C-alpha angles and dihedrals in degrees: 000000000000125000107236102186116161114249117202110232130200113254119250126231135193091233112094113264110216133189119255088247091056091046091054093048089051090048092051089050091054108272116154108247112207115196111202096180118120120267088248091055092048092049091048102043104024135245142265108253110247094015121133124226110241126195109221089201093057105044097134093057095042099043116024107105095228096045114116088216093051117138110259091230093062105088112154145012094246094046115136103252126181118192120207128186133151089277138353088266086076101032098042099064091043091051091047092049091051091048089050090052091057107272107137105191106051125135136165133218122257107232093012124230095336091060091044090055093044090052090062094246115151120286137166140189113271 
């Protein structure tokens, strides 16, 4: 008799999933790091120095190049962008949406901010 317990698996996304180490290297090389965690999560767990707080419910206004509310750090469609959340369940959908809107160089971090922090990549208090 085989044990057929259901194992919850992480969802998969079309946007590239990168290691925290690769994300830190890309950030050090000038990638725009967008943190889509809540303000409470950032205050509790810390932030990535130089990251920008992104609102996953307001992506068009914050990211579309012709939006008057666009984040100043968003400059071009092929800009190197790394999305971080608490897990890939938060970052994956945002990365996919940005790719669908026309951004060509968007990835998200495997394991999210907890993995970033555990990897020894730079963090700071919020």
